[in-house]
N, C-alpha and C positions, 0 to 999 in steps of 0.2 A: 504494500500500500504506500503510495507516494505521500510525503509530508504535505500538510496544507501550507501554501505560500500565499501571502496576501500581497497584492499589487497596489501601490499607491502612487499618487502624484503630489509633489510638494510645490505649492505655488509660492516661491520666495519673492521678495520685493523686486529682485533684479532678473530672475530666471526661473523656469519651471523644470524641476528634476523628477525623474521617475525612480522608483525603488521597489525592492522586495522586502517584506517583513517576515522574519522567522522567530519562533519561540514565544513563550508566554508573556502576557502583558506586564506581569510583575517581575519579569526577569531583569538581570543587570543590563542597563542601557549600553548598547554597542552600535557604533556607526562603522560599517564595513566599506572599504574603498578598494576598488579593483585596479588592475594594471592598465598600462597604455594600450589603447585600441581594443580593450576587452569591454565587459559590461557586468551588470549585477549577477549574471549567470555564472560568473567566475566562482561564486560561492555556493552554487546549486548543490554540489556534492558535500561540501564542508559544513555549511551552516546547520543543516538538519541534524548533524552529529554532535553539535555543541550544546551542552545541557545548561539550563538555568540562565540563558541569555536572551534578551530581547534585541535581535539584530535587525537593523535597518541597512540593507545592502543597496547602495546608491548606484544608479547609472551616472557616472560623472558627467559634467557638462560636455557636450559634444560627442557623447557616446550613447549607444543603445537608444532608449526611448526618451532621453532627456533632450531639452532644447540645446541648440547650438548657440554660442555667444554671438552678440550682434556684430554686424559688419564693422571692421575697424578695431574690434577687441581681439584679445589673444587668450592664451591658455597658460599663464604664468602660475608658478606654485602658489603665490600669494592669493591668486584668484580662486584656486581650488580650496585653499585653507579658509577663505572667506565664505565659500559655499558651505563648508562643513559647519562653521559657526552659525550660519543662518539656519541650517537644517536643525541643529541642536536647539536653537531658539524657538523654531516653530514646533518642535516636539515637546518643548517645555523641559528640556534636559539641561540643568545647570552644570552637572558633572556627568561624564560618560566615558566609556572605554572606546578604543579604536582598534580595528582589525584591518590590516592593510597588506596588499600584495604589490610588489614592484613599485610602480608609480604611486599606488595607494599607500605603500609603506613610507615613501618619501614624504608625501603630503601629511601622513600621520605624525611623523617626526617634526615637521614644520609646525603643526598645530600644537603638539605637546610641548615643544620648546618655546613657542610663543605664549602659550597659556598653560603653564605647568599646573596651576591650581585647579584646572577644569577637567583634566584627563586622569581617570582612575587606574586604568590598565592600558597597556599597549602590546598587541600581539601582531608581529610582523612576519611576512613570508618573503624571503629572498629579495629584499630591498631595504635601503637604509638612507642614503643621502645622494644627491646629484652633485657630483664633483666636477671641477673644471679640468681642462687640459693646462698646458703651460700658460701662465698669466700674460705673457707677451703676445699671445695669439688673440686677445680679447677683441681688438679692433677689427682684425681680419674676420673673426667669427661673426661679429655683428654685421659686417658688410655682406657676408654670404647669406646670413639669415634674412636681411632686408631685401636682398636681391631675389631670394626664393619667394618672399611674400609678394613682390612685384610681379613675378611670373606665374603665380598660382592661378590667377583668373583665366589664363590661357590653357590650363590643363583640365581635362575631363576625367571624371571618376571612371575606374574600370567597371565594365559591365560583364558579368559572367552569364553565359547562355543558360545554365541550369543551376539548380540548388547544389547539386553534387560538385560541380566545378567551383562554385563559390566556397564550399566547405574545403575542398582540396587546396584552394589558394590560401585559406587561413591556416591550414595545416603546415604550409610551407612558408609562413610569414617570417618576419625578422627573428622572432622567437618561435620555433616550431612547436606545435602541440599535437596531441593525439587526435584521431578522428572523432572520438566521443567528445573530447573537449571542444573541438571546432564546431561540432553539431550543436552543443549546448550554447556556445557563444553566438552561433548563427540564429538561434531562436529569437534573440533580442537584437541582433546586429544587422540582419539582412532586410532589404525592402525590395519589392518588385518595381522594376523600371522598364521602359520600352526596350525590348531586346533581351530581357533576362532579369538578373538580380544584381544589386549593388549594396555595398556596406553603408550603413547609416552614418557612420562616424564622420565628423567634420574633417574635410581635407586639410584644414589648417593644423590639425594635430600632427601631420607628417612633416611639418616645416622644422628646420633646425632651430634649436634654442638660441635666442640672440645673446643672452647673458646668463652665465652660470656662476654659482657661488665658488669662491676659493675653498680649499680644504679647511682652512681655519674658520671661515664663515660657516661652513657646514657643521663643523664640530661645535660651534657655539650653540647650535640648536640641540645637539645631542647632550651637551653638558647641562643644559637647563631642564631636560626631562626629569621629572620628579615622581614618576610612578613606576611600579613594577613593569618591566618590559622583557619579553621573550622574543628572540629573533630566530626563526627557522632558516637555516642555511642549507639549501639544496646541494647535495654533493656533486650533481652535474648541472648546477645552476650558474648564476651570474656572480655570486659573491665568493664562492669557494676558492677561486683563484686569486683572491685579494687578502691574504692573511695579514698584510701590513695595516689594512683598514680594520679588519675584525679584531685584531689584537688591541686596538685603541678603544673599543666599545665597552661601556660600563653596563652592558645588558647581558642577560642570560642567553647563551647560544645553544641551540639544539640542531645538531647536524643530522639530517635525514636523507635517506636514499631517494633519488629522483631528480628530475629536471626542474627548470624555473617554474613551471606550472604543476608541480607535484601534487598540489591540493585539488587539482581539477582533471589531470590527465587520466587517472584511473581510480578505481575504488580503493585499492590498496594504499595509494598515496594519501587519499583523503582521510583514511582511517588513521594513518600514522600522524598526520598533522592534527587531527581531531583529538587523538589521545594526548598529544603534547599540550594542546591548548586547554583541554578539560582539566588536566593537572594544574596548569597555570592559573586558570580562573577559579577552580575549586569552589564552585558555587554549590552550596548544599541543596 
């Protein structure tokens, strides 16, 4: 029997976001944030396995069924963090936990570092901080990003002739996922268009980041986190090859077998992550 999932829309003052809600109404409040170009279905396997939590899994702005940002606006970390705070405000949650994967983990750290008094727990999956390259490349990076913005209006979104072809394209994305994971993401991420199917995500999400934090700026957020934090490091994921970063983190690290989407790729991975986080939250 499939768990009951409630679909909601959150009409914030500046944007409307879609979300899935899991768990009992009196559970520990949790806002779940997915990764880049994913959507709320990123937590479709994991969330039902977490006990005692009231999880609001967002489609981040520009993803899934959520609105895209207005013309001329972008998708900076501060904008995502502001969305999270507005969501908490609408839900009436003065204090809440964060569950984040990849980009969602980065946004979680930004929120928890900026407002340490408001975040009760932080459960992160294979994501931590967005770090810069050499500082001397900042001007060049900015120029490339602005040029990409100027050229975006001349590009058309890819159209896949069938659902299966669209799913296969997601399987072979920048970060590969299993067929089952791609099919789950496709449920919220695809839309019919003339000639087939296209992904709903805002094309601006694929643009280069114009300005990144330095390592020291990124660490300033981590140092201000004041809540229990567990970071799942996927053994075949993005963080495992950066021990120099992991060694600096004041968080509990859990190294688990699997790739970057280990919580979504298969049932075994979801169970491993759920067991880890159920111990972490330990809600009676």
